[in-house]
C-alpha positions as CSV (number, residue, x, y, z in Angstrom):
1,M,0.1,-0.2,-0.2
2,P,1.1,3.9,-0.4
3,R,2.5,5.1,2.3
4,P,1.7,8.8,3.2
5,H,3.6,11.5,4.6
6,Y,4.1,11.7,8.3
7,V,4.5,14.6,10.5
8,F,5.8,14.3,14.1
9,S,4.1,17.3,16.0
10,E,6.0,16.4,19.5
11,S,9.2,17.2,17.2
12,G,8.7,19.1,14.0
13,G,9.5,16.0,12.0
14,I,12.6,16.3,9.5
15,S,12.6,13.2,6.4
16,R,15.9,11.2,6.0
17,R,16.8,12.9,2.6
18,N,16.8,16.2,4.8
19,F,18.4,15.2,7.9
20,L,21.5,13.3,5.4
21,R,21.3,16.6,3.7
22,Y,22.1,18.2,6.8
23,T,24.0,15.9,8.9
24,G,26.1,13.5,6.2
25,S,27.8,12.3,9.4
26,L,26.2,11.5,13.4
27,A,30.3,12.6,14.6
28,S,30.1,15.8,12.6
29,A,29.5,18.4,14.3
30,A,30.5,21.0,11.7
31,A,28.5,19.3,9.4
32,W,25.6,19.7,11.7
33,S,26.6,23.4,12.6
34,S,26.9,24.7,9.1
35,Q,23.5,24.0,8.1
36,S,19.9,25.6,9.3
37,I,18.9,23.6,12.1
38,G,18.5,26.1,14.6
39,A,20.8,27.4,17.8
40,T,23.3,25.3,19.5
41,I,24.0,25.9,22.8
42,K,27.5,25.0,23.2
43,R,27.5,25.1,27.0
44,P,24.5,24.2,28.9
45,I,23.4,24.6,32.5
46,F,21.4,21.5,34.0
47,A,19.0,21.6,37.2
48,N,19.8,17.7,37.2
49,Y,22.1,15.1,35.9
50,P,21.5,15.5,32.2
51,F,23.5,11.7,31.3
52,S,19.8,10.1,33.1
53,L,19.9,7.6,30.9
54,G,23.2,6.2,30.8
55,I,25.3,5.5,27.9
56,A,25.3,2.7,25.1
57,S,27.5,1.2,22.3
58,G,26.5,-0.9,19.5
59,D,26.9,-2.1,15.3
60,P,30.4,-2.6,15.8
61,D,32.7,-3.8,12.8
62,E,36.4,-4.0,11.8
63,E,37.4,-0.2,12.8
64,G,34.8,1.2,15.0
65,F,31.4,1.1,16.3
66,V,28.5,3.5,17.7
67,I,28.5,5.3,20.8
68,W,24.9,6.7,21.9
69,T,23.7,9.1,24.9
70,R,20.7,11.1,25.5
71,I,20.7,14.7,27.1
72,A,17.4,14.5,29.5
73,P,18.0,16.1,33.0
74,D,14.0,15.1,33.2
75,P,14.2,12.0,31.5
76,L,10.2,11.1,32.3
77,N,8.6,14.2,31.0
78,G,10.1,14.9,27.8
79,G,13.3,14.9,28.6
80,G,13.4,18.6,30.2
81,M,15.2,19.7,27.3
82,P,15.0,23.3,25.2
83,R,13.9,23.4,21.9
84,E,17.9,24.6,21.2
85,N,20.2,22.3,20.1
86,V,22.9,21.6,22.4
87,E,26.8,20.7,21.9
88,V,28.1,17.3,22.9
89,S,31.6,16.0,23.7
90,W,32.7,12.6,23.6
91,M,36.4,10.9,23.6
92,I,37.8,7.3,23.0
93,S,40.6,6.1,25.3
94,E,42.9,2.9,25.4
95,D,42.5,2.7,29.2
96,E,39.8,2.9,31.2
97,N,41.4,5.9,33.4
98,F,41.4,7.8,30.1
99,R,45.4,8.4,30.0
100,R,45.6,7.5,26.7
101,V,42.9,9.3,24.7
102,I,43.3,8.7,21.0
103,R,40.2,10.6,19.4
104,K,38.1,13.3,20.5
105,G,35.6,15.7,19.7
106,D,32.2,17.7,19.3
107,T,28.6,16.7,18.1
108,V,25.5,18.1,18.9
109,A,22.0,16.4,20.1
110,R,19.3,17.6,18.1
111,H,15.8,18.6,19.4
112,D,14.0,17.1,17.1
113,W,16.0,13.5,17.8
114,A,15.2,14.0,21.6
115,H,18.8,15.1,22.1
116,S,19.6,11.8,21.4
117,V,23.6,11.5,20.3
118,H,25.2,8.7,17.7
119,V,29.0,9.1,17.1
120,E,30.0,6.2,14.4
121,L,33.3,6.0,15.2
122,T,36.0,4.7,12.2
123,G,39.9,4.3,12.1
124,L,40.0,2.7,15.5
125,D,42.3,-0.6,15.6
126,P,40.5,-4.0,15.1
127,D,39.9,-6.3,17.7
128,R,40.2,-4.3,20.4
129,W,38.5,-2.8,23.7
130,Y,38.6,0.8,23.9
131,W,36.3,3.3,26.4
132,Y,34.2,6.1,25.5
133,Q,32.8,9.1,27.3
134,F,30.6,11.8,26.8
135,K,30.6,15.2,29.0
136,V,28.0,18.6,28.2
137,G,28.2,21.5,30.1
138,D,29.7,20.8,33.5
139,H,28.5,17.1,33.7
140,V,30.3,13.9,32.4
141,S,28.7,10.9,31.6
142,P,29.6,7.3,32.9
143,K,32.0,5.7,30.6
144,G,31.6,2.8,29.0
145,Q,33.4,0.0,27.0
146,A,32.9,-1.4,23.6
147,R,35.3,-3.3,21.5
148,T,36.3,-3.6,17.4
149,M,35.8,-6.8,15.6
150,P,38.8,-8.8,14.5
151,L,39.8,-8.1,10.6
152,S,36.9,-10.5,8.4
153,G,40.2,-12.5,7.0
154,A,41.3,-13.1,11.1
155,M,40.7,-16.4,12.9
156,P,39.8,-15.0,16.9
157,D,40.5,-17.5,19.8
158,R,37.0,-17.2,20.7
159,L,34.0,-15.1,21.0
160,R,32.0,-15.0,24.0
161,F,28.4,-13.1,23.8
162,A,25.2,-13.2,25.5
163,F,21.9,-12.5,24.0
164,A,18.3,-11.7,25.5
165,S,15.3,-10.2,25.3
166,C,11.6,-9.3,26.8
167,Q,11.9,-7.1,29.9
168,H,8.7,-6.0,31.1
169,Y,9.3,-3.4,33.6
170,E,6.2,-4.0,35.7
171,T,6.4,-7.8,36.3
172,G,10.0,-7.9,37.1
173,Y,13.4,-6.4,38.4
174,Y,16.4,-6.8,35.7
175,T,18.7,-8.8,38.2
176,A,19.6,-10.9,35.4
177,F,21.3,-8.0,33.4
178,E,23.2,-7.3,36.6
179,H,24.7,-10.9,36.0
180,M,25.1,-10.6,32.4
181,A,27.3,-7.0,33.0
182,R,30.0,-9.0,35.4
183,E,30.3,-11.7,32.5
184,D,33.1,-11.1,30.3
185,L,31.5,-10.4,27.1
186,D,32.6,-9.5,23.6
187,L,29.3,-8.7,22.6
188,I,25.3,-8.4,24.1
189,I,22.3,-9.3,21.3
190,H,18.8,-7.9,22.0
191,L,16.2,-9.3,20.0
192,G,13.2,-7.5,21.1
193,D,10.6,-6.5,23.6
194,Y,12.9,-3.6,24.8
195,I,10.2,-1.9,26.2
196,Y,6.2,-2.8,26.5
197,E,3.8,-0.4,25.0
198,Y,0.6,-1.1,27.4
199,A,-1.0,1.2,30.0
200,G,0.1,1.0,33.6
201,R,-1.1,-1.4,36.2
202,D,-1.3,-0.9,39.9
203,N,-0.3,-4.0,42.4
204,R,2.5,-4.8,40.2
205,I,6.4,-4.8,40.8
206,R,7.0,-1.5,39.2
207,K,4.7,0.6,36.9
208,H,4.1,2.2,33.8
209,T,4.0,5.9,33.6
210,G,1.0,7.2,31.8
211,S,-1.6,5.6,29.5
212,E,-0.7,3.0,26.6
213,I,1.6,4.8,24.0
214,F,0.9,6.1,20.7
215,S,2.5,9.5,19.9
216,V,6.5,9.9,19.6
217,S,6.4,11.6,23.2
218,D,4.5,8.8,24.6
219,Y,7.1,6.3,23.4
220,R,10.2,8.8,24.5
221,N,8.9,8.7,27.9
222,R,8.5,4.6,27.9
223,Y,12.3,4.2,26.7
224,A,13.3,6.6,29.1
225,L,11.4,5.1,32.1
226,Y,12.7,1.8,31.2
227,R,16.5,3.5,30.2
228,S,16.5,4.6,33.8
229,D,16.9,1.2,35.2
230,P,20.7,1.0,36.6
231,A,21.1,-2.6,35.7
232,L,20.5,-2.3,32.1
233,Q,22.6,1.1,32.0
234,A,25.4,-1.6,33.5
235,A,24.9,-3.9,30.7
236,H,24.5,-1.3,28.0
237,A,27.9,-0.2,29.5
238,S,29.9,-3.3,29.4
239,A,29.7,-4.3,26.0
240,P,28.6,-3.7,22.5
241,W,24.7,-4.4,21.7
242,L,22.9,-5.8,18.7
243,V,20.0,-4.8,18.4
244,T,16.4,-5.8,16.7
245,W,13.1,-5.4,17.3
246,D,10.1,-7.3,17.9
247,D,6.5,-6.3,18.7
248,H,5.8,-4.8,21.7
249,E,8.1,-2.0,20.3
250,V,5.2,-0.7,18.7
251,D,1.9,-2.8,19.1
252,N,1.6,-6.4,20.4
253,N,1.5,-8.9,17.8
254,Y,1.7,-6.1,14.8
255,A,2.1,-7.5,11.7
256,D,3.8,-5.0,8.5
257,H,0.7,-2.2,8.3
258,I,-2.1,-4.1,10.6
259,S,-2.6,-3.6,14.5
260,E,-3.3,-6.3,16.9
261,E,-7.1,-4.3,17.0
262,L,-7.6,-5.3,13.2
263,N,-10.4,-2.6,13.3
264,V,-7.3,0.2,13.2
265,D,-7.2,2.1,10.1
266,P,-3.9,1.0,8.7
267,E,-3.0,4.6,7.9
268,L,-3.7,5.7,11.6
269,F,-1.4,2.0,12.5
270,L,1.3,3.7,10.2
271,Q,1.5,6.6,11.9
272,R,1.7,5.3,15.6
273,R,4.5,2.9,13.8
274,A,6.6,5.8,12.4
275,N,6.3,7.6,16.2
276,A,7.3,4.0,17.6
277,Y,10.2,3.5,14.7
278,K,11.7,7.1,15.4
279,A,11.8,6.6,19.5
280,Y,13.3,3.5,18.5
281,Y,16.3,5.1,16.7
282,E,16.9,8.0,19.0
283,H,17.3,5.4,22.0
284,M,19.4,2.4,20.6
285,P,22.9,3.0,19.7
286,L,22.0,2.2,15.8
287,R,24.2,3.6,13.2
288,L,23.0,6.2,10.3
289,S,22.1,3.8,7.8
290,S,19.1,2.9,10.4
291,L,17.7,6.1,10.7
292,P,13.7,6.0,10.0
293,D,12.1,7.2,7.1
294,G,8.6,7.6,8.7
295,P,7.1,4.0,8.9
296,E,10.2,2.3,7.3
297,M,13.5,1.6,8.6
298,L,16.3,-0.8,7.9
299,L,17.1,-3.2,10.7
300,Y,18.6,-6.2,9.0
301,R,21.9,-6.2,9.1
302,K,25.4,-8.3,8.6
303,I,27.9,-7.9,12.0
304,G,31.0,-10.2,11.3
305,F,33.5,-11.4,14.1
306,G,36.3,-12.7,11.6
307,R,36.7,-15.8,10.3
308,L,34.6,-17.1,13.2
309,A,30.9,-16.2,13.1
310,D,28.6,-13.6,10.5
311,F,25.9,-12.6,12.7
312,F,22.4,-11.7,10.6
313,V,20.1,-9.4,12.3
314,L,16.8,-10.1,10.8
315,D,13.4,-8.0,11.1
316,T,10.5,-10.5,11.4
317,R,7.8,-7.7,12.3
318,Q,8.0,-5.1,9.5
319,Y,7.4,-7.0,6.5
320,R,5.8,-9.7,7.6
321,S,2.1,-11.3,6.9
322,D,-0.7,-10.9,9.2
323,Q,-1.3,-13.9,11.6
324,P,-3.6,-16.2,10.2
325,C,-5.8,-19.1,11.3
326,G,-6.2,-18.5,15.2
327,D,-3.5,-19.3,17.8
328,K,-2.7,-23.3,18.7
329,T,-4.1,-24.4,15.3
330,S,-3.0,-26.9,12.5
331,L,-1.5,-25.8,9.4
332,C,-4.9,-24.4,7.6
333,D,-4.8,-23.3,4.4
334,D,-3.6,-19.6,5.5
335,A,-0.8,-20.6,7.0
336,M,0.4,-22.8,3.7
337,N,-0.4,-19.6,1.4
338,P,2.4,-19.2,-0.7
339,E,2.4,-15.2,-0.4
340,N,2.7,-15.4,3.2
341,T,6.1,-13.8,4.8
342,M,7.7,-13.5,7.5
343,L,10.8,-11.4,5.9
344,G,9.8,-9.8,3.2
345,Q,11.0,-10.6,-0.2
346,A,14.1,-8.0,-0.3
347,Q,15.2,-9.3,3.2
348,K,15.1,-12.9,2.4
349,A,17.3,-12.3,-0.8
350,W,19.7,-10.2,0.9
351,L,20.0,-13.2,3.9
352,K,20.3,-15.9,1.3
353,Q,22.8,-13.8,-0.6
354,G,24.8,-13.3,2.7
355,L,24.7,-16.8,3.8
356,S,25.7,-18.4,0.5
357,D,28.7,-15.4,0.4
358,S,29.8,-16.2,3.8
359,H,33.3,-17.7,4.6
360,S,32.8,-18.0,8.6
361,E,32.7,-21.2,10.5
362,W,29.6,-20.3,12.2
363,N,26.5,-18.7,10.5
364,V,24.3,-17.0,12.9
365,L,20.2,-15.6,12.6
366,A,19.5,-13.6,15.8
367,Q,15.5,-12.9,15.5
368,Q,12.7,-12.9,16.7
369,V,10.1,-15.8,17.2
370,M,10.6,-19.7,17.1
371,V,12.0,-21.3,14.0
372,A,10.9,-24.9,15.0
373,Q,7.6,-26.4,14.2
374,L,6.3,-26.8,17.9
375,D,3.3,-28.8,18.8
376,R,1.5,-27.7,21.5
377,I,-1.0,-30.2,21.9
378,A,-0.4,-34.2,23.0
379,G,-1.8,-36.8,20.7
380,K,-2.7,-37.0,17.2
381,E,-4.1,-33.4,17.4
382,V,-1.5,-30.6,16.6
383,G,-1.3,-27.0,17.5
384,Y,0.8,-24.5,16.4
385,S,1.6,-21.0,17.1
386,M,0.6,-18.4,14.5
387,D,3.1,-15.6,16.0
388,K,5.9,-17.9,15.2
389,W,7.5,-19.2,11.8
390,T,4.6,-21.5,11.0
391,S,2.4,-19.0,10.3
392,S,4.2,-18.9,7.0
393,E,5.3,-22.1,6.8
394,L,5.8,-22.3,3.4
395,E,8.8,-19.9,3.8
396,R,9.8,-21.4,7.2
397,R,10.3,-24.9,5.0
398,E,12.2,-22.6,2.7
399,L,14.5,-21.2,5.2
400,I,15.2,-24.5,7.0
401,R,16.1,-25.9,3.5
402,Y,18.4,-23.7,2.6
403,I,20.1,-23.4,5.8
404,G,20.6,-27.1,5.6
405,Q,22.7,-26.7,2.2
406,D,26.0,-28.4,2.6
407,E,27.9,-24.7,1.6
408,I,26.3,-23.0,4.6
409,K,28.5,-23.8,7.3
410,N,27.0,-24.3,11.0
411,P,24.0,-22.6,11.4
412,I,22.3,-21.5,14.5
413,V,19.4,-19.5,15.0
414,L,18.8,-17.3,18.1
415,T,15.5,-16.5,19.1
416,G,13.5,-14.3,21.7
417,D,9.6,-13.8,22.1
418,I,8.0,-16.7,24.0
419,H,9.1,-16.0,27.7
420,S,10.6,-19.6,28.1
421,N,13.9,-21.6,27.4
422,W,13.9,-23.8,24.6
423,A,17.1,-25.7,22.4
424,N,15.7,-27.2,19.5
425,E,17.1,-29.4,16.6
426,L,16.1,-27.5,13.7
427,L,14.7,-31.0,11.4
428,L,14.3,-30.5,7.5
429,D,10.6,-32.2,7.6
430,F,9.1,-31.7,11.2
431,D,6.4,-33.8,10.3
432,G,9.1,-36.8,9.9
433,G,9.6,-37.6,6.5
434,K,13.4,-37.0,6.7
435,P,14.0,-36.0,10.4
436,R,17.4,-34.8,9.7
437,S,18.7,-31.8,11.7
438,V,20.2,-29.1,10.1
439,G,21.2,-26.9,12.7
440,A,20.3,-25.4,16.0
441,E,18.2,-23.1,17.6
442,F,18.6,-21.8,21.0
443,V,15.4,-19.8,22.1
444,G,16.5,-17.7,25.2
445,T,13.7,-16.8,28.4
446,S,12.7,-13.0,29.3
447,I,14.5,-10.5,31.5
448,S,11.8,-10.1,33.3
449,S,8.2,-10.5,31.3
450,S,6.2,-12.9,32.9
451,G,7.6,-12.4,36.1
452,D,8.9,-15.1,38.5
453,G,9.3,-18.7,36.3
454,Q,9.2,-22.3,36.4
455,R,12.1,-24.1,36.6
456,Y,9.8,-27.4,35.3
457,P,6.5,-26.3,33.5
458,D,3.5,-27.7,33.6
459,G,3.1,-30.5,30.7
460,L,6.9,-30.6,30.5
461,D,7.2,-34.1,29.6
462,A,4.1,-34.0,27.2
463,I,5.9,-31.1,25.2
464,L,9.6,-33.5,25.1
465,A,7.1,-36.1,24.0
466,E,5.6,-34.8,21.4
467,N,8.3,-32.6,20.2
468,P,11.2,-35.0,20.1
469,F,13.7,-32.2,18.8
470,V,13.4,-30.3,21.5
471,K,16.1,-31.0,23.9
472,F,15.6,-28.5,27.1
473,H,12.9,-26.3,28.1
474,N,11.8,-24.1,31.2
475,K,10.5,-20.6,32.2
476,E,12.7,-19.7,34.3
477,R,14.1,-15.7,33.6
478,G,17.3,-14.9,32.6
479,Y,19.6,-14.9,29.3
480,V,21.6,-16.8,27.5
481,S,25.3,-16.9,27.1
482,C,27.6,-18.6,24.4
483,E,31.0,-19.8,24.0
484,V,32.5,-19.9,20.2
485,V,35.6,-21.4,18.9
486,E,36.5,-22.5,15.5
487,D,35.9,-26.5,16.7
488,Q,32.9,-25.9,19.2
489,W,29.6,-23.6,19.7
490,R,28.6,-24.1,23.5
491,T,25.2,-22.8,25.1
492,D,24.4,-21.7,28.9
493,Y,20.9,-20.8,30.0
494,R,22.0,-18.6,32.5
495,T,18.9,-18.5,35.1
496,V,17.6,-16.5,38.2
497,D,15.2,-18.3,40.3
498,Y,12.9,-14.8,41.2
499,V,12.4,-11.0,39.5
500,T,9.3,-10.1,41.5
501,R,12.0,-9.2,44.3
502,R,15.6,-7.9,43.7
503,G,19.1,-9.8,44.5
504,A,18.3,-13.3,42.9
505,P,21.6,-15.3,42.3
506,I,22.2,-16.1,38.3
507,R,22.2,-20.3,37.4
508,T,23.6,-22.7,34.5
509,R,20.4,-24.5,34.4
510,A,21.3,-26.0,31.0
511,S,24.3,-26.3,28.9
512,F,24.7,-27.8,25.0
513,V,27.9,-28.2,22.7
514,V,27.7,-28.1,19.0
515,E,30.6,-29.6,17.3
516,N,31.8,-27.7,13.9
517,G,30.0,-29.6,10.8
518,Q,27.4,-31.3,13.4
519,T,23.8,-30.3,14.0
520,T,23.3,-32.4,17.1
521,L,22.8,-30.8,20.1
522,N,24.6,-32.6,22.6
523,E,24.2,-31.7,26.6
524,V,27.2,-31.0,28.8
């Protein structure tokens, strides 16, 4: 359908084309200052600490990464900033104490982008750690650490990363992030549901401010609430992040231009999506290539870690077909419609080409919803969730066949979304005709969504019996930590006993190894 023009009344609005014409590079304050983008305050004075939302880094490559912050002395009330732009200084050091500062500069926090800052650094040495910090007025930000990736032709000794998703603020504390921040990680991947769009509810652990969110200001305030959490800030400061979204960054279970509430005019929903995408960019350490244009935002991308691993970060919301059939159903005619898609044609072609061109030992799909065809009903009757890849069953089978080719080395799928842990072998034919495994899928639980979890979920035995490709399942909260070397991939399911009060210890509830060239999961 045609895309109308979108106006952001809270911020004045600016198209991606004009933003690029005005800025050229987010790291170039000179380019910003030379254009007519309004007055820039050189030395602002603040009544409160302006780095209330912390700092972050992301999207690393061989020679740099993005560093992010947002100037917000009154974060839950629009940020508390004037309409003028503000000059922000930054510096990069080879040591934590900033005795060996190798790069510094000034940039502009623009009022029409919520005074957020995205500095894209280039020309750094590959495969090493750096420290970064911001300053605005007389205030200095916390320190953060980030690293560049190894050269594309190099074989690193190892890669350690964690992935997480689903951090409903109201239903639990972010204790898992406290533990994640203490791990020795090269990378953190967030697979979506960074915020939840719902109205605040009483009698929960914490409470959302305001009603369900729709406007740019609404989404900004909700991100500010989540980013005010110290544990989340610590995890952001500890390592570079790769981020992608799921549904709650906009609206539960949305698909392309279709809202969860099916009677919503698609054009009105696309305005809401444009608001949400703008706020998402403003609060994430993303490159300029992901700058949104109204309700469109390029989020799928590849990040390489030398010849050890290629990460294909996917977007299974913006281009997908609406969920067919109703939930927990057999594969109805609509689910088998060849027009149904999770990725859209452009993203699917990009993914296939990237996998085909990859020379890495491990090829990793970082995405949102379960790929395995999970039968949720015991006995002869079958029931599949239609918010998963089974809603586009023919495309799901196409993906399985493609990653099962011999020339695609060691495919691994990382998944979030469903507030539970799963370790799945991906079968070429889940109906039993060709039960050959072609890769592994590791599904991570939520950080806090759904509250305190279960080590042994109800009906666990029936789920495992019905789905023999499932090697582990539980519903505790936590995250997944992975260590990758050339010959082996290891996954540890890290869980906390509770999130409804603070201080839960971390446990490794299950661990699996995949050997290079093999597709079976071995529990250790």
